[in-house]
C-alpha positions as CSV (number, residue, x, y, z in Angstrom):
1,M,-35.2,96.6,15.2
2,I,-38.1,95.5,17.4
3,L,-40.2,92.5,16.2
4,K,-43.4,94.4,17.1
5,D,-42.6,97.0,14.4
6,I,-42.2,94.4,11.7
7,Y,-45.3,92.5,12.8
8,E,-47.5,95.6,12.6
9,F,-46.1,96.5,9.2
10,L,-46.9,93.0,7.9
11,N,-50.4,93.2,9.5
12,E,-51.1,96.4,7.6
13,L,-49.8,94.8,4.4
14,S,-51.9,91.7,4.7
15,P,-54.1,91.6,7.8
16,F,-53.8,88.4,9.8
17,E,-57.5,88.6,10.7
18,L,-58.2,87.6,7.1
19,Q,-56.9,84.1,7.7
20,E,-59.2,81.1,7.7
21,K,-60.4,79.7,11.0
22,W,-58.4,76.6,10.6
23,D,-55.2,78.5,9.8
24,N,-52.4,79.5,12.2
25,S,-50.9,82.6,10.7
26,G,-49.2,85.3,12.8
27,L,-46.4,85.2,15.4
28,L,-45.8,81.6,16.2
29,V,-42.4,81.8,18.0
30,G,-40.9,84.7,19.8
31,S,-42.0,87.9,21.7
32,L,-43.0,91.2,20.2
33,D,-40.3,92.8,22.3
34,D,-37.5,90.7,20.7
35,K,-34.7,92.7,19.0
36,I,-34.3,91.5,15.4
37,E,-30.9,91.6,13.7
38,Q,-31.7,89.8,10.4
39,V,-34.8,88.9,8.4
40,Y,-35.3,85.8,6.3
41,I,-38.1,84.7,4.0
42,S,-39.0,81.1,3.0
43,I,-42.0,79.1,1.9
44,D,-41.2,76.6,4.7
45,L,-38.6,75.6,7.3
46,D,-36.1,72.8,7.3
47,E,-33.3,71.8,9.6
48,Q,-30.5,72.6,7.2
49,M,-31.9,76.2,6.8
50,L,-32.1,76.7,10.5
51,D,-28.5,75.5,11.0
52,E,-27.4,78.3,8.7
53,I,-29.5,81.1,10.1
54,E,-27.9,83.4,12.7
55,E,-29.3,83.8,16.3
56,N,-31.7,86.7,17.0
57,S,-33.2,86.6,13.6
58,L,-36.7,86.6,12.3
59,I,-38.0,84.1,9.7
60,I,-41.2,84.8,7.8
61,T,-42.7,81.7,6.2
62,H,-45.7,81.0,4.1
63,H,-46.8,77.8,5.7
64,P,-47.3,77.7,9.5
65,L,-44.9,75.4,11.4
66,I,-47.7,74.6,13.8
67,F,-51.2,73.7,12.6
68,S,-52.7,71.4,15.2
69,P,-52.4,72.0,19.0
70,L,-49.3,70.4,20.5
71,K,-50.0,68.1,23.5
72,K,-46.3,67.1,23.9
73,I,-42.9,68.3,22.7
74,N,-40.6,65.3,22.4
75,F,-38.5,66.6,19.5
76,D,-39.4,63.6,17.3
77,S,-41.7,65.3,14.8
78,Y,-41.2,67.9,12.1
79,S,-42.6,70.8,14.0
80,T,-41.1,70.0,17.4
81,K,-37.6,69.3,16.0
82,L,-37.6,72.7,14.4
83,L,-39.2,74.5,17.4
84,R,-36.3,73.3,19.5
85,I,-33.8,74.9,17.2
86,L,-35.8,78.1,16.9
87,I,-36.0,78.5,20.7
88,Q,-32.3,77.6,21.3
89,K,-31.2,80.2,18.8
90,N,-33.7,82.8,19.8
91,I,-35.2,82.9,16.3
92,A,-38.6,84.4,15.9
93,L,-41.2,83.0,13.4
94,I,-44.0,84.8,11.7
95,C,-46.2,82.9,9.2
96,M,-48.3,84.5,6.5
97,H,-50.5,81.9,4.9
98,T,-54.2,82.2,3.9
99,N,-54.2,86.0,4.6
100,I,-51.6,86.7,2.0
101,D,-53.2,84.1,-0.4
102,I,-56.2,86.4,-0.4
103,T,-54.5,89.8,-0.6
104,H,-51.5,89.1,-2.8
105,L,-50.1,85.6,-3.7
106,N,-52.8,84.2,-6.1
107,K,-52.9,87.4,-8.1
108,Y,-49.1,87.7,-8.1
109,V,-48.6,84.1,-9.5
110,A,-51.3,84.6,-12.1
111,S,-50.1,87.9,-13.4
112,E,-46.3,88.0,-12.7
113,I,-45.3,84.4,-13.0
114,L,-47.8,82.9,-15.4
115,D,-48.3,86.2,-17.4
116,L,-52.1,85.7,-17.4
117,D,-54.6,88.5,-18.3
118,V,-56.2,88.7,-14.9
119,I,-59.8,90.1,-15.0
120,N,-60.9,89.8,-11.4
121,S,-60.4,88.0,-8.1
122,D,-62.9,86.4,-5.7
123,E,-61.0,86.1,-2.5
124,Y,-58.7,83.1,-3.2
125,I,-59.9,82.5,-6.8
126,C,-58.1,84.5,-9.4
127,Y,-59.8,84.6,-12.9
128,A,-58.1,85.4,-16.2
129,K,-58.9,85.5,-19.9
130,V,-57.0,83.0,-22.0
131,N,-58.6,82.2,-25.4
132,D,-56.2,79.4,-26.4
133,T,-56.2,75.7,-27.1
134,F,-55.9,73.5,-24.0
135,S,-52.8,71.9,-25.3
136,S,-51.0,75.2,-26.0
137,F,-52.1,76.7,-22.7
138,A,-51.1,73.7,-20.6
139,N,-47.7,73.6,-22.2
140,K,-47.2,77.3,-21.5
141,I,-48.1,76.9,-17.8
142,S,-45.8,73.9,-17.5
143,S,-42.9,75.8,-19.1
144,K,-43.3,78.9,-16.9
145,L,-43.4,76.9,-13.7
146,G,-40.6,74.5,-14.8
147,L,-42.7,71.4,-14.3
148,K,-40.9,68.2,-15.2
149,Y,-44.1,66.5,-16.2
150,L,-47.7,67.7,-16.6
151,K,-50.7,66.2,-14.7
152,Y,-54.0,67.4,-16.2
153,V,-57.7,66.7,-16.9
154,K,-58.8,67.8,-20.4
155,C,-62.6,68.4,-20.8
156,S,-62.5,70.7,-23.8
157,E,-60.3,71.7,-26.7
158,K,-60.3,75.4,-25.9
159,V,-59.6,77.5,-22.8
160,E,-61.4,80.8,-22.7
161,K,-61.5,81.5,-19.0
162,V,-59.2,80.1,-16.3
163,A,-59.4,80.1,-12.5
164,L,-56.2,79.9,-10.4
165,V,-55.6,79.0,-6.7
166,T,-52.1,78.4,-5.6
167,G,-51.3,75.5,-3.2
168,A,-54.2,73.1,-2.7
169,G,-57.5,74.6,-4.0
170,M,-59.6,71.7,-5.0
171,S,-62.0,72.2,-2.1
172,M,-63.2,75.2,-4.1
173,I,-64.2,73.3,-7.2
174,S,-67.9,74.0,-6.6
175,E,-67.2,77.7,-6.7
176,I,-65.2,77.7,-10.0
177,K,-66.8,79.7,-12.8
178,A,-64.3,78.9,-15.6
179,D,-63.6,76.2,-18.1
180,C,-60.2,75.4,-16.7
181,F,-58.9,75.4,-13.1
182,I,-55.2,75.4,-12.3
183,T,-54.2,74.5,-8.7
184,G,-52.1,72.0,-6.8
185,D,-52.4,68.7,-4.9
186,I,-55.1,67.4,-7.2
187,K,-56.2,63.9,-6.2
188,Y,-57.9,61.1,-8.2
189,H,-61.4,61.8,-6.9
190,D,-60.9,65.5,-7.4
191,A,-60.2,64.8,-11.1
192,M,-63.4,62.7,-11.3
193,E,-65.4,65.5,-9.8
194,A,-64.0,68.1,-12.2
195,K,-64.6,65.8,-15.2
196,A,-68.3,65.5,-14.1
197,R,-68.5,69.3,-14.0
198,G,-66.8,69.7,-17.4
199,I,-63.9,71.7,-15.9
200,S,-60.4,71.0,-17.2
201,L,-57.6,70.8,-14.6
202,I,-53.9,71.6,-14.6
203,D,-52.0,70.5,-11.5
204,I,-49.4,73.2,-10.8
205,R,-48.3,71.4,-7.6
206,H,-48.1,72.9,-4.1
207,Y,-44.4,73.8,-3.7
208,E,-44.0,74.9,-7.3
209,S,-47.0,77.3,-7.2
210,E,-46.3,78.8,-3.7
211,K,-42.5,79.1,-3.7
212,H,-43.1,82.5,-5.3
213,F,-44.2,83.8,-1.9
214,S,-40.6,84.6,-1.1
215,P,-39.8,87.0,-3.9
216,L,-43.3,88.5,-3.6
217,L,-42.9,89.3,0.1
218,E,-39.3,90.5,-0.4
219,G,-40.4,93.0,-2.9
220,L,-43.2,94.2,-0.6
221,I,-41.1,94.8,2.5
222,K,-37.6,95.7,1.2
223,D,-38.1,99.5,1.3
224,Y,-39.5,99.3,4.8
225,L,-36.6,97.2,6.0
226,K,-34.1,99.5,4.3
227,I,-35.3,102.4,6.4
228,N,-34.4,100.3,9.4
229,K,-31.0,99.3,7.9
230,L,-32.1,95.7,7.3
231,K,-32.8,93.6,4.3
232,A,-34.7,90.4,3.7
233,I,-32.7,87.3,2.7
234,I,-34.5,84.6,0.8
235,R,-33.9,81.1,1.9
236,A,-35.4,78.4,-0.3
237,S,-36.5,75.3,1.7
238,K,-36.1,72.2,-0.3
239,N,-39.1,70.5,-2.0
240,P,-39.4,67.1,-0.2
241,F,-40.5,65.5,-3.4
242,K,-38.3,64.5,-6.3
243,F,-39.6,63.7,-9.8
244,C,-38.3,61.6,-12.7
245,T,-39.7,60.5,-16.0
246,Q,-39.8,56.8,-17.1
247,G,-36.4,55.5,-17.9
248,E,-34.5,58.0,-15.6
249,T,-32.5,56.8,-12.7
250,V,-34.0,57.4,-9.3
251,E,-31.5,59.4,-7.3
């Protein structure tokens, strides 16, 4: 199969032009004329994964491998180390980041993973009705995402309307029209800002909230690939963070 055909299908599914100006979604490595023999999907890349992937493959990731312009390639950074392997093995790389956040991912996590009653979406921000106590709701979210511990800001006893943005969404706090906001990568000053606004927070972390990109995309493209006698293989890059509770041994 030719890479151009897959790229155009993905572009129709979730137009790359929807990405933010600072983003770098699209074809990052490879040529549209490349012949693709296998397709892989992952939230990110890591060296172990690339060692296991065959030559002449395509990897579709959520996070772009390259964000900032590269002025040198010395193979001593995360992106340049992996670029070297991609080029050596003739592996193409397409990234679907903020474009698929808008069109699919936030709504998918809200409805399919967290089983929320979604009422509407405002680009990135997905809103849902809850009508539950904060304690009960927070524990349900923690359980569904398999969070080892819960990081939160509680501003009220009840949650009637919740807003969700996967990944890191605290830059949108001023736009939130809900009494609880669930997102990832919440920092100390973010928590202070939310508290001043009276908005409760639940930190669903970055990796844990966006790893669902892989099964989402696999479901969206499997029929198209099947026509071309291909299938998407999910490869889960490892979360760089490890977590333990007090008293547990650090591994």
